[in-house]
C-alpha positions as CSV (number, residue, x, y, z in Angstrom):
1,M,0.0,0.0,0.0
2,E,1.5,3.3,-1.1
3,I,1.8,5.9,1.7
4,E,0.5,9.3,0.8
5,R,3.3,11.9,0.5
6,K,2.9,14.9,2.8
7,T,2.1,18.1,1.0
8,K,5.1,20.4,0.5
9,K,4.5,24.2,0.2
10,I,6.6,26.6,-1.7
11,L,6.2,30.4,-1.4
12,V,7.7,32.4,-4.3
13,E,8.1,36.1,-3.9
14,L,7.0,38.0,-7.0
15,F,6.4,41.4,-5.5
16,L,8.0,43.9,-7.8
17,I,6.4,43.0,-11.2
18,K,4.9,46.4,-11.8
19,N,7.7,48.0,-13.8
20,Q,7.5,46.0,-17.1
21,F,10.5,48.0,-18.5
22,V,13.2,46.6,-16.2
23,G,14.8,43.2,-16.2
24,Y,13.7,42.1,-12.7
25,S,10.1,42.6,-13.6
26,E,10.6,40.5,-16.7
27,F,12.2,37.8,-14.6
28,C,9.3,37.7,-12.1
29,T,6.7,37.7,-14.8
30,Q,8.3,34.8,-16.7
31,L,9.0,32.8,-13.5
32,G,5.4,33.3,-12.4
33,H,3.9,32.2,-15.7
34,G,6.3,29.3,-16.1
35,L,5.7,27.9,-12.6
36,S,2.0,28.4,-12.8
37,E,1.9,26.3,-16.0
38,R,3.7,23.5,-14.2
39,A,1.7,23.8,-10.9
40,I,-0.8,21.0,-11.6
41,E,2.1,18.7,-12.6
42,L,3.9,19.5,-9.4
43,K,0.8,18.9,-7.3
44,N,-0.1,15.6,-9.0
45,K,3.4,14.2,-9.3
46,Y,5.1,15.5,-6.1
47,N,2.2,16.8,-3.9
48,I,3.8,20.3,-4.1
49,E,1.6,23.4,-3.7
50,L,2.8,26.7,-5.1
51,Y,2.0,30.0,-3.4
52,F,2.9,33.4,-4.9
53,L,3.5,36.5,-2.8
54,V,2.2,39.5,-4.7
55,E,0.7,42.9,-4.2
56,K,-3.1,42.9,-3.9
57,E,-3.6,44.2,-7.5
58,F,-1.9,41.1,-8.9
59,D,-4.1,38.6,-7.1
60,R,-4.9,35.8,-9.6
61,Y,-2.6,37.4,-12.1
62,F,-0.9,34.1,-12.9
63,G,-4.2,32.1,-13.0
64,N,-5.9,29.7,-10.6
65,N,-3.4,26.8,-10.5
66,V,-1.4,28.5,-7.7
67,K,-2.4,30.0,-4.4
68,Y,-1.7,33.6,-3.5
69,I,-0.6,35.6,-0.5
70,T,-1.4,39.3,-1.2
71,M,-0.4,42.3,0.9
72,S,0.6,45.9,0.5
73,H,4.2,46.9,0.4
74,S,3.9,48.6,3.8
75,L,2.9,45.3,5.4
76,L,5.9,43.3,4.1
77,P,7.9,43.7,7.3
78,Y,5.1,41.6,9.0
79,L,5.4,38.7,6.5
80,Y,7.2,36.7,9.2
81,L,3.9,36.5,11.1
82,C,2.2,34.5,8.3
83,P,0.8,31.4,10.0
84,T,1.3,29.0,7.1
85,S,4.3,26.7,7.3
86,F,6.4,26.7,4.1
87,D,9.0,24.1,3.1
88,I,10.7,26.7,0.8
89,F,10.5,30.5,0.7
90,H,12.0,31.6,-2.6
91,E,13.2,35.2,-2.3
92,T,13.6,36.2,-5.9
93,R,15.8,39.3,-5.2
94,Q,18.8,40.0,-3.1
95,T,17.4,43.3,-1.9
96,C,14.5,42.0,0.1
97,N,14.2,43.9,3.4
98,Y,12.0,41.5,5.3
99,S,12.0,38.1,6.9
100,A,10.5,34.8,5.7
101,P,7.4,33.4,7.5
102,F,8.6,32.3,10.9
103,R,7.8,28.6,10.3
104,T,9.7,28.4,7.0
105,K,12.1,25.4,6.7
106,N,14.3,26.5,3.8
107,V,15.1,29.9,2.3
108,L,16.3,30.1,-1.4
109,L,17.7,33.4,-2.4
110,T,18.1,34.4,-6.0
111,V,21.0,36.9,-6.5
112,H,20.8,39.0,-9.7
113,D,23.8,41.2,-9.0
114,I,25.7,43.2,-6.4
115,N,25.8,46.3,-8.6
116,F,25.9,48.5,-5.5
117,K,29.6,47.5,-5.4
118,Y,30.1,49.6,-8.6
119,E,27.3,52.2,-8.2
120,K,27.3,53.2,-4.5
121,K,29.8,55.1,-2.3
122,G,30.2,56.0,1.4
123,I,27.2,55.5,3.6
124,K,25.0,54.1,0.8
125,L,27.6,51.5,0.0
126,Q,27.7,50.5,3.6
127,K,23.9,50.2,3.8
128,Y,23.6,48.0,0.7
129,T,26.6,45.9,1.8
130,K,25.0,45.3,5.2
131,R,21.6,44.4,3.7
132,F,23.1,41.9,1.3
133,S,25.2,40.3,4.1
134,K,22.1,39.9,6.2
135,N,20.0,38.4,3.4
136,S,22.7,36.0,2.4
137,K,23.1,34.7,5.9
138,K,19.3,34.1,6.2
139,A,19.4,31.8,3.1
140,N,20.5,28.2,3.3
141,Y,20.4,28.0,-0.5
142,I,21.5,30.6,-3.0
143,N,21.3,30.7,-6.8
144,Y,23.1,33.2,-9.0
145,I,22.0,34.2,-12.5
146,S,25.6,34.0,-13.9
147,N,29.0,32.7,-12.9
148,F,30.2,36.3,-12.9
149,V,27.6,37.2,-10.1
150,K,28.8,34.2,-8.0
151,D,32.4,35.3,-8.3
152,D,31.5,38.9,-7.6
153,V,29.7,37.9,-4.4
154,H,32.6,35.8,-3.3
155,S,34.9,38.7,-3.8
156,L,33.2,40.6,-0.9
157,F,31.3,38.0,1.2
158,I,31.7,34.7,2.9
159,I,28.8,32.4,1.8
160,N,27.9,29.4,3.8
161,A,24.8,28.4,1.8
162,E,24.6,25.7,-0.9
163,E,25.1,27.5,-4.2
164,K,23.9,27.0,-7.8
165,I,24.0,28.8,-11.1
166,I,20.7,29.2,-12.9
167,Y,20.8,31.4,-16.0
168,N,17.8,33.7,-16.8
169,G,15.8,32.9,-19.8
170,T,15.2,35.3,-22.7
171,T,12.1,35.6,-24.8
172,D,12.3,35.0,-28.5
173,L,10.4,37.9,-29.8
174,K,10.5,37.0,-33.5
175,Q,6.9,35.8,-33.5
176,N,5.8,39.2,-32.2
177,V,7.1,41.3,-35.1
178,P,4.1,43.2,-36.6
179,T,3.8,43.4,-40.4
180,E,3.5,47.2,-40.2
181,K,5.7,49.6,-38.4
182,P,4.2,50.1,-35.0
183,I,6.0,53.3,-34.1
184,T,4.5,56.6,-35.0
185,D,7.6,58.7,-34.4
186,G,8.5,59.8,-37.9
187,N,12.2,60.2,-37.0
188,V,12.6,56.5,-36.5
189,P,14.2,55.0,-39.7
190,N,12.5,52.0,-41.4
191,D,15.6,49.9,-41.1
192,N,19.4,49.9,-41.0
193,F,19.8,51.8,-37.7
194,L,21.8,51.1,-34.5
195,F,19.7,50.3,-31.5
196,H,19.8,50.4,-27.7
197,I,17.0,49.7,-25.2
198,S,17.2,49.9,-21.4
199,G,15.9,51.7,-18.3
200,L,18.3,54.5,-19.2
201,N,19.9,54.7,-15.8
202,P,23.6,55.9,-15.5
203,K,25.1,52.4,-15.5
204,K,23.9,51.8,-19.0
205,N,26.4,54.5,-20.3
206,I,23.9,56.1,-22.7
207,H,26.0,59.3,-22.6
208,L,28.8,57.3,-24.3
209,L,26.5,56.1,-27.1
210,I,25.5,59.7,-27.7
211,E,29.1,61.0,-27.8
212,M,30.0,58.0,-30.1
213,M,27.6,59.2,-32.7
214,Q,29.8,62.3,-33.4
215,Y,32.2,59.8,-35.0
216,L,29.5,58.0,-37.0
217,P,27.9,60.8,-39.0
218,N,26.5,58.3,-41.6
219,E,24.8,56.2,-39.0
220,K,21.6,56.7,-36.9
221,I,20.9,55.2,-33.5
222,V,17.5,54.7,-31.9
223,I,17.6,54.7,-28.1
224,A,14.5,53.5,-26.3
225,G,13.8,54.0,-22.6
226,N,12.8,56.4,-19.9
227,W,13.8,59.8,-21.1
228,N,11.9,61.5,-18.4
229,S,14.4,60.5,-15.7
230,E,17.1,63.1,-14.6
231,Y,19.7,61.0,-16.5
232,G,17.5,60.9,-19.5
233,K,16.9,64.7,-19.5
234,S,20.6,65.4,-19.1
235,N,21.3,63.2,-22.1
236,K,18.7,64.9,-24.2
237,K,20.5,68.2,-23.4
238,K,23.8,66.6,-24.4
239,I,22.3,65.7,-27.8
240,T,21.3,69.3,-28.3
241,D,24.6,70.7,-27.1
242,L,26.5,68.5,-29.5
243,G,24.3,69.4,-32.3
244,L,23.5,65.8,-33.2
245,N,20.7,64.9,-35.6
246,N,21.5,61.2,-35.8
247,V,20.3,60.2,-32.3
248,I,16.6,59.3,-32.1
249,C,15.1,59.2,-28.6
250,I,11.9,57.3,-28.0
251,N,10.2,56.5,-24.7
252,N,9.5,53.0,-23.3
253,V,8.1,50.7,-25.9
254,N,5.8,47.7,-25.8
255,E,6.7,44.1,-26.8
256,K,5.6,44.5,-30.5
257,Q,7.4,47.8,-30.9
258,K,10.5,46.3,-29.3
259,A,10.3,43.3,-31.6
260,W,10.0,45.5,-34.6
261,L,13.1,47.6,-33.5
262,Y,15.2,44.4,-33.1
263,A,14.0,43.0,-36.4
264,N,14.9,46.2,-38.4
265,C,18.0,47.4,-36.7
266,K,21.5,46.6,-38.2
267,A,23.2,46.2,-34.8
268,F,22.5,46.4,-31.1
269,C,24.8,48.5,-28.7
270,F,25.0,47.9,-25.0
271,P,28.1,49.5,-23.3
272,S,26.8,48.8,-19.8
273,L,29.0,49.4,-16.8
274,C,27.6,46.5,-14.8
275,E,25.2,43.6,-15.5
276,G,24.3,40.5,-13.6
277,F,23.0,38.9,-16.8
278,G,21.9,41.3,-19.6
279,L,18.6,40.4,-21.3
280,P,18.6,42.9,-24.2
281,P,21.8,41.6,-26.0
282,I,20.3,38.0,-26.0
283,E,17.0,39.3,-27.3
284,A,18.9,41.0,-30.2
285,M,20.8,37.7,-30.8
286,Y,17.5,35.8,-31.3
287,F,17.1,38.0,-34.4
288,G,20.6,37.3,-35.6
289,K,21.7,40.9,-35.0
290,P,25.3,41.7,-34.2
291,V,25.7,43.0,-30.6
292,F,28.4,45.4,-29.4
293,L,29.0,45.1,-25.7
294,S,31.3,46.4,-23.0
295,N,33.7,43.7,-21.8
296,L,32.6,44.3,-18.2
297,T,31.0,42.1,-15.5
298,S,28.7,39.4,-16.9
299,L,28.5,40.5,-20.5
300,P,31.4,38.4,-22.0
301,E,29.9,35.3,-20.3
302,I,26.5,35.9,-21.7
303,G,27.5,37.3,-25.1
304,G,30.0,34.5,-25.8
305,N,32.4,34.3,-28.6
306,Y,30.1,35.8,-31.3
307,A,29.4,39.2,-29.7
308,F,31.7,42.2,-30.4
309,Y,33.3,43.9,-27.5
310,F,34.5,47.5,-26.9
311,D,38.2,47.3,-25.9
312,N,37.7,50.6,-24.1
313,L,34.8,52.9,-23.6
314,S,36.1,56.0,-25.3
315,P,33.4,57.2,-27.8
316,Q,35.9,57.3,-30.7
317,N,37.1,53.8,-30.0
318,M,33.5,52.6,-29.8
319,A,32.7,54.1,-33.1
320,E,35.8,52.5,-34.7
321,T,34.8,49.1,-33.3
322,I,31.4,49.3,-34.8
323,N,32.6,50.6,-38.2
324,M,35.3,47.9,-38.5
325,N,33.2,44.9,-37.5
326,I,30.0,45.8,-39.3
327,K,32.0,45.9,-42.6
328,N,33.8,42.6,-41.9
329,M,31.0,40.4,-40.5
330,S,31.0,36.8,-41.7
331,N,27.9,35.5,-43.6
332,D,27.3,32.8,-41.0
333,L,27.3,35.1,-38.0
334,P,23.5,35.6,-37.7
335,E,23.0,31.8,-37.3
336,K,25.8,31.6,-34.7
337,L,24.2,34.5,-32.8
338,K,20.8,32.7,-32.9
339,A,22.3,29.5,-31.6
340,N,23.9,31.4,-28.7
341,A,20.6,33.0,-27.8
342,A,18.8,29.6,-27.8
343,K,20.9,28.5,-24.8
344,F,19.0,31.0,-22.7
345,S,15.3,30.0,-22.8
346,W,12.7,30.5,-20.1
347,E,11.7,26.8,-20.4
348,K,15.2,25.8,-19.4
349,C,15.2,28.4,-16.6
350,I,11.9,27.1,-15.2
351,D,13.1,23.5,-15.4
352,N,16.2,24.4,-13.5
353,Y,14.3,26.1,-10.7
354,I,11.9,23.2,-10.4
355,N,14.8,20.8,-10.2
356,Y,16.4,22.9,-7.5
357,Y,13.1,23.0,-5.5
358,L,13.0,19.2,-5.7
359,K,16.6,18.8,-4.6
360,I,16.0,21.1,-1.6
361,L,12.9,19.1,-0.7
362,N,14.9,15.9,-1.2
363,I,12.4,14.6,-3.7
364,K,13.9,12.4,-6.5
């Protein structure tokens, strides 16, 4: 007679999914959808129940195959009072500033980056360092989204948890390309332009791309993101001060607009100062587009052997790197880029998280 297996409960924190234009929101959205699609299988095969921790407005956002714990941001510090006993609490970000429900057996922490190491100074650096140290000590399992992130963490912190690398997935947007141009801004060329997309924060080095365009007078670049930020506004002023007419600024785009921009650009430029993974370069690779990256942090690991890298981040050197490599690209490069992108699918990512949950629960 088969003994019924005790129900195991996993709580997955998906709290910051509001801002659809940043990588962490994309990660949470894809993780939530991927796990919810597997929830019935997990229940039937392993007697695992999935719970998602979300804000109230996202109750049932991922369907009815999972259960929800909803609360406002102001109440998160009281999450530890939740009476439900969880076998795993999956903290999906290293910046969480609250404790797991007090009866939780295992804490899995996903670490996307420790970019504060590069971006913060003084008291702010001390604050973020202390918070990460506290969070890493609460976790008995940690996964990193790249080998670079793991090495970066080990350069500053002593980690006693069990560790694993689980790469993020990237969405293949080719099926989302509309037949007609979905962007009304008449300044956006129909094709053959350089392209960049991000949240336009300082670490993305947008100012270098703008200065680079002085040395590429016969090229145009489309830069999509939040131009209403202080950094965005300062860069718009830079474009005016330099008298450039080959830099096209467009605000945050939807999935179809983004897909069209990838499909019709000639190359993608991403001279970022620090990345834990770097979704946009892989999205561009799915379209077989050449990508030009900084050689910093995780980007060489993710971009692989078929990306082009800026040897240094002087605008003139960046322009020379683009000019030289665009002229001399091999005919088989697009297929090699697509093959590299295919290594980073959300299906593989979700499989890896589920397998890690099973290992933590000692379920074979």
